[in-house]
N, CA, C and O atoms as CSV, one atom per row, in Angstrom:
chain,resi,resn,atom,element,x,y,z
A,1,MET,N,N,0.769,-1.067,0.093
A,1,MET,CA,C,-0.021,-0.084,0.013
A,1,MET,C,C,0.970,1.246,-0.114
A,1,MET,O,O,0.770,2.159,-0.915
A,2,SER,N,N,1.931,1.194,0.705
A,2,SER,CA,C,2.645,2.574,0.639
A,2,SER,C,C,3.211,2.727,-0.412
A,2,SER,O,O,3.402,3.867,-0.834
A,3,ASP,N,N,3.719,1.369,-1.266
A,3,ASP,CA,C,4.372,1.927,-2.740
A,3,ASP,C,C,3.281,2.620,-3.550
A,3,ASP,O,O,3.666,3.423,-4.400
A,4,LEU,N,N,2.133,2.442,-3.421
A,4,LEU,CA,C,1.142,3.105,-4.222
A,4,LEU,C,C,0.751,4.526,-3.691
A,4,LEU,O,O,0.369,5.409,-4.459
A,5,LYS,N,N,0.864,4.699,-2.365
A,5,LYS,CA,C,0.724,5.904,-1.991
A,5,LYS,C,C,1.695,6.917,-2.513
A,5,LYS,O,O,1.317,8.019,-2.911
A,6,ASN,N,N,3.225,6.458,-2.510
A,6,ASN,CA,C,4.033,7.085,-2.811
A,6,ASN,C,C,4.262,7.058,-4.470
A,6,ASN,O,O,5.176,7.709,-4.975
A,7,LEU,N,N,3.546,6.423,-5.094
A,7,LEU,CA,C,3.431,6.548,-6.544
A,7,LEU,C,C,2.275,7.143,-7.136
A,7,LEU,O,O,2.067,7.283,-8.341
A,8,LEU,N,N,1.561,7.472,-6.209
A,8,LEU,CA,C,0.071,8.260,-6.982
A,8,LEU,C,C,0.554,9.444,-7.736
A,8,LEU,O,O,0.051,9.644,-8.842
A,9,ALA,N,N,1.485,10.276,-7.276
A,9,ALA,CA,C,1.837,11.819,-8.088
A,9,ALA,C,C,2.417,11.357,-9.226
A,9,ALA,O,O,1.914,11.662,-10.308
A,10,PRO,N,N,3.509,10.588,-9.164
A,10,PRO,CA,C,4.207,10.092,-10.522
A,10,PRO,C,C,3.390,9.367,-11.552
A,10,PRO,O,O,3.675,9.413,-12.749
A,11,LEU,N,N,2.212,8.591,-10.995
A,11,LEU,CA,C,1.157,7.892,-11.954
A,11,LEU,C,C,0.514,9.054,-12.594
A,11,LEU,O,O,0.428,9.145,-13.819
A,12,ARG,N,N,-0.017,10.100,-11.636
A,12,ARG,CA,C,-0.650,10.955,-12.299
A,12,ARG,C,C,-0.108,11.925,-13.487
A,12,ARG,O,O,-0.774,12.470,-14.367
A,13,VAL,N,N,1.159,11.977,-13.280
A,13,VAL,CA,C,2.160,12.832,-14.192
A,13,VAL,C,C,2.179,11.987,-15.292
A,13,VAL,O,O,1.774,12.387,-16.384
A,14,LEU,N,N,2.665,10.707,-15.104
A,14,LEU,CA,C,2.536,10.002,-16.342
A,14,LEU,C,C,1.226,9.890,-17.334
A,14,LEU,O,O,1.187,9.822,-18.562
A,15,ASP,N,N,0.270,9.895,-16.453
A,15,ASP,CA,C,-1.057,9.887,-17.050
A,15,ASP,C,C,-1.308,11.185,-18.003
A,15,ASP,O,O,-1.743,11.215,-19.154
A,16,VAL,N,N,-0.950,12.103,-17.268
A,16,VAL,CA,C,-1.091,13.911,-17.886
A,16,VAL,C,C,-0.182,13.983,-19.264
A,16,VAL,O,O,-0.620,14.505,-20.289
A,17,VAL,N,N,0.991,13.462,-19.181
A,17,VAL,CA,C,2.114,13.374,-20.148
A,17,VAL,C,C,1.466,12.525,-21.300
A,17,VAL,O,O,1.346,12.998,-22.430
A,18,HIS,N,N,1.042,11.224,-20.972
A,18,HIS,CA,C,0.578,10.692,-22.152
A,18,HIS,C,C,-0.653,11.009,-22.697
A,18,HIS,O,O,-0.833,10.683,-23.870
A,19,ARG,N,N,-1.590,11.609,-22.065
A,19,ARG,CA,C,-2.766,12.257,-22.603
A,19,ARG,C,C,-2.512,13.295,-23.387
A,19,ARG,O,O,-3.173,13.422,-24.417
A,20,VAL,N,N,-1.499,14.243,-23.047
A,20,VAL,CA,C,-1.298,15.543,-23.784
A,20,VAL,C,C,-0.257,15.334,-24.688
A,20,VAL,O,O,-0.270,16.020,-25.710
A,21,GLY,N,N,0.695,14.481,-24.511
A,21,GLY,CA,C,1.534,14.151,-25.424
A,21,GLY,C,C,3.092,14.997,-25.236
A,21,GLY,O,O,3.875,15.077,-26.183
A,22,GLY,N,N,3.307,15.432,-24.246
A,22,GLY,CA,C,4.559,15.835,-23.862
A,22,GLY,C,C,4.635,16.619,-22.700
A,22,GLY,O,O,3.672,17.208,-22.208
A,23,VAL,N,N,6.041,16.626,-22.165
A,23,VAL,CA,C,6.305,17.098,-20.779
A,23,VAL,C,C,5.946,18.634,-20.780
A,23,VAL,O,O,5.283,19.013,-19.815
A,24,THR,N,N,6.228,19.394,-21.555
A,24,THR,CA,C,5.709,21.068,-21.484
A,24,THR,C,C,4.413,21.254,-21.455
A,24,THR,O,O,3.999,22.205,-20.792
A,25,ARG,N,N,3.525,20.450,-22.117
A,25,ARG,CA,C,2.221,20.683,-22.159
A,25,ARG,C,C,1.682,20.082,-20.835
A,25,ARG,O,O,0.803,20.711,-20.244
A,26,ALA,N,N,2.124,18.949,-20.338
A,26,ALA,CA,C,1.832,18.352,-19.111
A,26,ALA,C,C,2.307,19.467,-17.651
A,26,ALA,O,O,1.736,19.566,-16.565
A,27,ALA,N,N,3.320,20.058,-18.068
A,27,ALA,CA,C,3.660,20.675,-16.860
A,27,ALA,C,C,2.999,21.921,-16.889
A,27,ALA,O,O,3.085,22.646,-15.898
A,28,GLU,N,N,2.248,22.335,-18.033
A,28,GLU,CA,C,1.428,23.557,-18.216
A,28,GLU,C,C,-0.009,23.125,-17.319
A,28,GLU,O,O,-0.538,23.684,-16.358
A,29,GLN,N,N,-0.300,22.154,-17.914
A,29,GLN,CA,C,-1.814,21.411,-17.163
A,29,GLN,C,C,-1.518,21.245,-15.809
A,29,GLN,O,O,-2.465,21.515,-15.071
A,30,LEU,N,N,-0.395,20.850,-15.206
A,30,LEU,CA,C,-0.239,20.523,-13.751
A,30,LEU,C,C,0.136,21.650,-13.060
A,30,LEU,O,O,0.036,21.687,-11.833
A,31,HIS,N,N,0.647,22.769,-13.841
A,31,HIS,CA,C,0.967,24.086,-12.954
A,31,HIS,C,C,2.254,23.699,-12.378
A,31,HIS,O,O,2.366,23.890,-11.168
A,32,VAL,N,N,3.278,23.178,-13.022
A,32,VAL,CA,C,4.440,22.683,-12.343
A,32,VAL,C,C,5.631,23.267,-13.494
A,32,VAL,O,O,5.385,24.008,-14.446
A,33,THR,N,N,6.761,22.799,-13.171
A,33,THR,CA,C,7.626,23.275,-14.196
A,33,THR,C,C,7.889,21.748,-14.720
A,33,THR,O,O,7.667,20.695,-14.123
A,34,PRO,N,N,8.557,22.008,-16.324
A,34,PRO,CA,C,8.907,20.711,-17.128
A,34,PRO,C,C,9.751,19.920,-16.116
A,34,PRO,O,O,9.454,18.736,-15.954
A,35,GLY,N,N,10.819,20.470,-15.383
A,35,GLY,CA,C,11.735,19.648,-14.643
A,35,GLY,C,C,10.875,19.134,-13.638
A,35,GLY,O,O,11.175,17.980,-13.336
A,36,ALA,N,N,10.037,19.537,-13.102
A,36,ALA,CA,C,9.407,18.842,-12.026
A,36,ALA,C,C,8.746,17.427,-12.672
A,36,ALA,O,O,9.022,16.316,-12.220
A,37,VAL,N,N,7.861,17.646,-13.760
A,37,VAL,CA,C,7.376,16.484,-14.706
A,37,VAL,C,C,8.495,15.573,-14.772
A,37,VAL,O,O,8.401,14.409,-14.383
A,38,SER,N,N,9.580,16.082,-15.268
A,38,SER,CA,C,10.666,15.033,-15.581
A,38,SER,C,C,11.185,14.235,-14.361
A,38,SER,O,O,11.565,13.071,-14.486
A,39,HIS,N,N,11.190,14.814,-13.311
A,39,HIS,CA,C,11.563,14.304,-12.136
A,39,HIS,C,C,10.315,13.266,-11.613
A,39,HIS,O,O,10.651,12.368,-10.841
A,40,GLN,N,N,9.297,13.338,-11.899
A,40,GLN,CA,C,8.260,12.551,-11.439
A,40,GLN,C,C,8.248,11.429,-12.266
A,40,GLN,O,O,8.032,10.370,-11.677
A,41,LEU,N,N,8.427,11.370,-13.513
A,41,LEU,CA,C,8.867,10.333,-14.397
A,41,LEU,C,C,10.115,9.517,-13.944
A,41,LEU,O,O,10.011,8.301,-13.779
A,42,ARG,N,N,11.017,10.015,-13.789
A,42,ARG,CA,C,12.215,9.521,-13.634
A,42,ARG,C,C,12.150,8.693,-12.007
A,42,ARG,O,O,12.806,7.699,-11.695
A,43,LYS,N,N,11.370,9.284,-11.319
A,43,LYS,CA,C,11.125,8.479,-9.758
A,43,LYS,C,C,10.183,7.454,-9.992
A,43,LYS,O,O,10.278,6.592,-9.119
A,44,LEU,N,N,9.213,7.185,-10.924
A,44,LEU,CA,C,8.482,6.308,-11.355
A,44,LEU,C,C,9.440,5.089,-11.922
A,44,LEU,O,O,9.551,3.963,-11.438
A,45,GLU,N,N,10.010,5.556,-12.924
A,45,GLU,CA,C,11.002,4.753,-13.533
A,45,GLU,C,C,11.914,3.910,-12.559
A,45,GLU,O,O,12.107,2.695,-12.601
A,46,SER,N,N,12.472,4.907,-11.600
A,46,SER,CA,C,13.540,4.086,-10.652
A,46,SER,C,C,12.445,3.065,-9.700
A,46,SER,O,O,12.668,1.863,-9.551
A,47,ALA,N,N,11.454,3.645,-9.203
A,47,ALA,CA,C,10.815,2.970,-8.362
A,47,ALA,C,C,10.424,1.364,-9.014
A,47,ALA,O,O,10.583,0.321,-8.379
A,48,LEU,N,N,9.900,1.454,-10.380
A,48,LEU,CA,C,9.783,0.212,-11.031
A,48,LEU,C,C,10.899,-0.472,-11.678
A,48,LEU,O,O,10.838,-1.676,-11.925
A,49,ASP,N,N,11.841,0.193,-11.941
A,49,ASP,CA,C,13.219,-0.248,-12.231
A,49,ASP,C,C,12.909,-0.734,-13.877
A,49,ASP,O,O,13.182,-1.833,-14.360
A,50,VAL,N,N,12.307,0.343,-14.515
A,50,VAL,CA,C,11.986,0.172,-15.951
A,50,VAL,C,C,11.900,1.399,-16.582
A,50,VAL,O,O,11.512,2.403,-15.983
A,51,SER,N,N,12.259,1.398,-17.846
A,51,SER,CA,C,11.977,2.650,-18.597
A,51,SER,C,C,10.690,2.797,-19.446
A,51,SER,O,O,10.258,1.980,-20.259
A,52,LEU,N,N,10.204,3.896,-19.131
A,52,LEU,CA,C,8.705,4.101,-19.354
A,52,LEU,C,C,8.716,5.247,-20.597
A,52,LEU,O,O,7.807,5.217,-21.427
A,53,VAL,N,N,9.803,6.273,-20.685
A,53,VAL,CA,C,9.786,7.209,-21.973
A,53,VAL,C,C,10.977,7.311,-22.448
A,53,VAL,O,O,11.888,7.057,-21.660
A,54,GLY,N,N,11.284,7.650,-23.657
A,54,GLY,CA,C,12.648,7.954,-24.164
A,54,GLY,C,C,12.472,9.264,-25.076
A,54,GLY,O,O,11.462,9.965,-25.002
A,55,LYS,N,N,13.363,9.487,-25.798
A,55,LYS,CA,C,13.526,10.450,-26.670
A,55,LYS,C,C,13.716,9.942,-28.247
A,55,LYS,O,O,14.583,9.144,-28.603
A,56,ALA,N,N,12.772,10.539,-29.080
A,56,ALA,CA,C,12.957,10.286,-30.594
A,56,ALA,C,C,13.450,11.632,-31.192
A,56,ALA,O,O,12.541,12.404,-31.498
A,57,GLY,N,N,14.353,11.935,-31.350
A,57,GLY,CA,C,14.833,13.405,-31.648
A,57,GLY,C,C,14.514,14.358,-30.558
A,57,GLY,O,O,15.065,14.445,-29.461
A,58,ARG,N,N,13.439,15.131,-31.086
A,58,ARG,CA,C,13.009,15.965,-30.011
A,58,ARG,C,C,11.674,15.429,-29.001
A,58,ARG,O,O,11.401,15.772,-27.851
A,59,GLU,N,N,11.060,14.574,-29.804
A,59,GLU,CA,C,9.867,14.047,-29.290
A,59,GLU,C,C,9.934,13.023,-28.003
A,59,GLU,O,O,10.925,12.327,-27.780
A,60,LEU,N,N,8.972,13.023,-27.339
A,60,LEU,CA,C,8.759,12.135,-26.239
A,60,LEU,C,C,8.387,10.602,-26.990
A,60,LEU,O,O,7.577,10.475,-27.908
A,61,GLU,N,N,9.000,9.742,-26.509
A,61,GLU,CA,C,8.359,8.316,-26.991
A,61,GLU,C,C,8.034,7.525,-25.855
A,61,GLU,O,O,8.796,7.494,-24.889
A,62,PHE,N,N,6.916,6.850,-25.886
A,62,PHE,CA,C,6.747,5.942,-24.592
A,62,PHE,C,C,7.314,4.653,-25.225
A,62,PHE,O,O,7.366,4.352,-26.417
A,63,THR,N,N,7.732,3.953,-24.124
A,63,THR,CA,C,8.182,2.406,-24.549
A,63,THR,C,C,6.864,1.587,-24.255
A,63,THR,O,O,5.960,2.103,-23.598
A,64,ALA,N,N,6.780,0.453,-24.693
A,64,ALA,CA,C,5.703,-0.447,-24.529
A,64,ALA,C,C,5.045,-0.588,-22.980
A,64,ALA,O,O,3.871,-0.536,-22.612
A,65,VAL,N,N,6.106,-0.759,-22.347
A,65,VAL,CA,C,5.449,-0.781,-20.925
A,65,VAL,C,C,5.068,0.655,-20.483
A,65,VAL,O,O,4.123,0.849,-19.718
A,66,GLY,N,N,5.815,1.638,-20.977
A,66,GLY,CA,C,5.112,2.977,-20.548
A,66,GLY,C,C,3.908,3.278,-21.055
A,66,GLY,O,O,3.089,3.903,-20.380
A,67,ARG,N,N,3.638,2.850,-22.370
A,67,ARG,CA,C,2.382,2.762,-22.781
A,67,ARG,C,C,1.383,2.407,-22.342
A,67,ARG,O,O,0.292,2.960,-22.480
A,68,ASP,N,N,1.688,1.170,-21.595
A,68,ASP,CA,C,0.549,0.313,-21.074
A,68,ASP,C,C,0.401,0.629,-19.906
A,68,ASP,O,O,-0.715,0.327,-19.483
A,69,LEU,N,N,1.202,1.224,-19.025
A,69,LEU,CA,C,1.149,1.674,-17.905
A,69,LEU,C,C,0.225,3.082,-17.826
A,69,LEU,O,O,-0.641,3.314,-16.983
A,70,ALA,N,N,0.615,3.895,-18.857
A,70,ALA,CA,C,-0.144,4.824,-18.821
A,70,ALA,C,C,-1.809,4.810,-19.306
A,70,ALA,O,O,-2.683,5.561,-18.874
A,71,ARG,N,N,-1.947,3.861,-20.203
A,71,ARG,CA,C,-3.347,3.371,-20.344
A,71,ARG,C,C,-4.407,2.964,-19.152
A,71,ARG,O,O,-5.604,3.215,-19.014
A,72,ARG,N,N,-3.398,2.178,-18.291
A,72,ARG,CA,C,-3.865,1.656,-17.051
A,72,ARG,C,C,-4.144,2.716,-16.004
A,72,ARG,O,O,-5.108,2.607,-15.245
A,73,ALA,N,N,-3.380,3.649,-15.963
A,73,ALA,CA,C,-3.352,4.923,-15.079
A,73,ALA,C,C,-4.652,5.668,-15.639
A,73,ALA,O,O,-5.532,6.155,-14.929
A,74,ALA,N,N,-4.624,5.671,-16.799
A,74,ALA,CA,C,-5.895,6.529,-17.227
A,74,ALA,C,C,-6.822,6.151,-16.711
A,74,ALA,O,O,-7.553,6.889,-16.051
A,75,VAL,N,N,-7.069,4.625,-16.921
A,75,VAL,CA,C,-8.519,4.095,-16.470
A,75,VAL,C,C,-8.675,4.335,-14.778
A,75,VAL,O,O,-9.782,4.597,-14.307
A,76,LEU,N,N,-7.622,4.236,-14.029
A,76,LEU,CA,C,-7.647,4.425,-12.611
A,76,LEU,C,C,-8.150,6.007,-12.317
A,76,LEU,O,O,-9.027,6.272,-11.495
A,77,PHE,N,N,-7.481,6.958,-13.086
A,77,PHE,CA,C,-7.548,8.049,-12.647
A,77,PHE,C,C,-9.121,8.561,-13.409
A,77,PHE,O,O,-9.630,9.535,-12.853
A,78,ASP,N,N,-9.666,8.154,-14.253
A,78,ASP,CA,C,-10.908,8.358,-14.846
A,78,ASP,C,C,-12.022,8.087,-13.720
A,78,ASP,O,O,-12.887,8.871,-13.328
A,79,GLY,N,N,-11.704,6.405,-13.189
A,79,GLY,CA,C,-12.594,6.068,-12.432
A,79,GLY,C,C,-12.608,6.951,-10.892
A,79,GLY,O,O,-13.618,7.132,-10.211
A,80,LEU,N,N,-11.428,7.357,-10.611
A,80,LEU,CA,C,-11.276,8.104,-9.392
A,80,LEU,C,C,-12.080,9.565,-9.712
A,80,LEU,O,O,-12.847,10.051,-8.881
A,81,ASP,N,N,-11.872,10.047,-10.705
A,81,ASP,CA,C,-12.736,11.403,-11.326
A,81,ASP,C,C,-14.194,10.986,-11.228
A,81,ASP,O,O,-14.962,11.765,-10.663
A,82,ASP,N,N,-14.650,9.862,-11.709
A,82,ASP,CA,C,-15.934,9.739,-11.854
A,82,ASP,C,C,-16.557,9.613,-10.283
A,82,ASP,O,O,-17.469,10.356,-9.920
A,83,ALA,N,N,-16.021,8.691,-9.481
A,83,ALA,CA,C,-16.284,8.612,-8.308
A,83,ALA,C,C,-16.293,9.820,-7.426
A,83,ALA,O,O,-17.117,9.938,-6.519
A,84,LEU,N,N,-15.430,10.667,-7.673
A,84,LEU,CA,C,-15.563,11.850,-6.524
A,84,LEU,C,C,-16.634,12.823,-7.299
A,84,LEU,O,O,-17.357,13.530,-6.597
A,85,ALA,N,N,-16.752,12.876,-8.684
A,85,ALA,CA,C,-17.944,13.581,-9.120
A,85,ALA,C,C,-19.237,13.223,-8.651
A,85,ALA,O,O,-20.125,14.012,-8.330
A,86,GLN,N,N,-19.289,11.906,-8.632
A,86,GLN,CA,C,-20.476,11.360,-8.070
A,86,GLN,C,C,-20.833,11.360,-6.429
A,86,GLN,O,O,-21.916,11.352,-5.845
A,87,ALA,N,N,-19.539,11.372,-5.975
A,87,ALA,CA,C,-19.779,11.511,-4.543
A,87,ALA,C,C,-20.247,13.037,-4.291
A,87,ALA,O,O,-21.110,13.232,-3.435
A,88,ARG,N,N,-19.716,14.103,-4.996
A,88,ARG,CA,C,-19.998,15.470,-4.668
A,88,ARG,C,C,-21.575,15.920,-5.416
A,88,ARG,O,O,-22.044,17.058,-5.381
A,89,GLY,N,N,-22.251,14.664,-6.109
A,89,GLY,CA,C,-23.385,15.268,-6.834
A,89,GLY,C,C,-24.344,14.507,-6.150
A,89,GLY,O,O,-25.513,14.695,-6.488
A,90,THR,N,N,-24.095,13.616,-5.186
A,90,THR,CA,C,-25.004,12.819,-4.267
A,90,THR,C,C,-25.554,12.987,-2.958
A,90,THR,O,O,-26.102,12.201,-2.185
A,91,GLY,N,N,-25.192,14.561,-2.881
A,91,GLY,CA,C,-25.583,14.899,-1.270
A,91,GLY,C,C,-24.616,14.718,-0.360
A,91,GLY,O,O,-24.921,14.907,0.817
A,92,GLN,N,N,-23.223,14.309,-0.700
A,92,GLN,CA,C,-22.504,13.982,0.356
A,92,GLN,C,C,-21.823,15.106,1.172
A,92,GLN,O,O,-21.245,14.892,2.237
A,93,ARG,N,N,-21.940,16.350,0.577
A,93,ARG,CA,C,-21.913,17.694,1.091
A,93,ARG,C,C,-23.027,18.108,2.189
A,93,ARG,O,O,-24.108,18.308,1.635
A,94,ARG,N,N,-23.050,18.212,2.972
A,94,ARG,CA,C,-24.392,18.827,3.861
A,94,ARG,C,C,-24.147,20.386,4.174
A,94,ARG,O,O,-23.058,20.814,4.557
A,95,PRO,N,N,-25.294,21.192,3.965
A,95,PRO,CA,C,-25.568,22.397,4.338
A,95,PRO,C,C,-25.192,22.464,5.866
A,95,PRO,O,O,-25.374,21.506,6.617
A,96,ILE,N,N,-24.606,23.771,6.306
A,96,ILE,CA,C,-24.690,24.004,7.879
A,96,ILE,C,C,-25.697,24.579,8.076
A,96,ILE,O,O,-26.050,25.503,7.343
A,97,CYS,N,N,-26.437,24.151,9.164
A,97,CYS,CA,C,-27.554,24.904,9.715
A,97,CYS,C,C,-27.012,25.590,11.106
A,97,CYS,O,O,-26.232,25.064,11.900
A,98,VAL,N,N,-27.553,26.763,11.201
A,98,VAL,CA,C,-26.993,27.500,12.328
A,98,VAL,C,C,-28.597,28.053,12.922
A,98,VAL,O,O,-29.420,28.711,12.287
A,99,LYS,N,N,-28.695,27.594,14.194
A,99,LYS,CA,C,-29.781,28.100,15.050
A,99,LYS,C,C,-29.363,29.441,15.806
A,99,LYS,O,O,-28.212,29.473,16.241
A,100,VAL,N,N,-30.040,30.359,15.970
A,100,VAL,CA,C,-29.974,31.510,16.525
A,100,VAL,C,C,-31.050,31.446,17.609
A,100,VAL,O,O,-32.219,31.209,17.305
A,101,ILE,N,N,-30.639,31.670,18.952
A,101,ILE,CA,C,-31.465,31.805,20.078
A,101,ILE,C,C,-31.822,33.101,20.269
A,101,ILE,O,O,-30.763,33.707,20.431
A,102,PRO,N,N,-32.932,34.023,20.354
A,102,PRO,CA,C,-33.293,35.310,20.484
A,102,PRO,C,C,-32.889,35.563,21.992
A,102,PRO,O,O,-33.070,36.668,22.502
């Protein structure tokens, strides 16, 4: 469980990089620097001891493992986003009721 907890942020970064197709665009979407995105990708590669992305000229290229993990991460985060949206929409938030005594 602690591995998953420590890898959620890097997995989210991998998901965004894969969706938008590049580190710079992912950094813009995540409101971080491209260096921070690259750091998270390296952290994930180090933790898994596998290469996930490489360079093809100036373009980012996913390895087969990287593509597969990114697709699986997308399913995970889409499901979490849906669950959170549903929780927000089903009355999970309760209004605050304040009573005043005259």
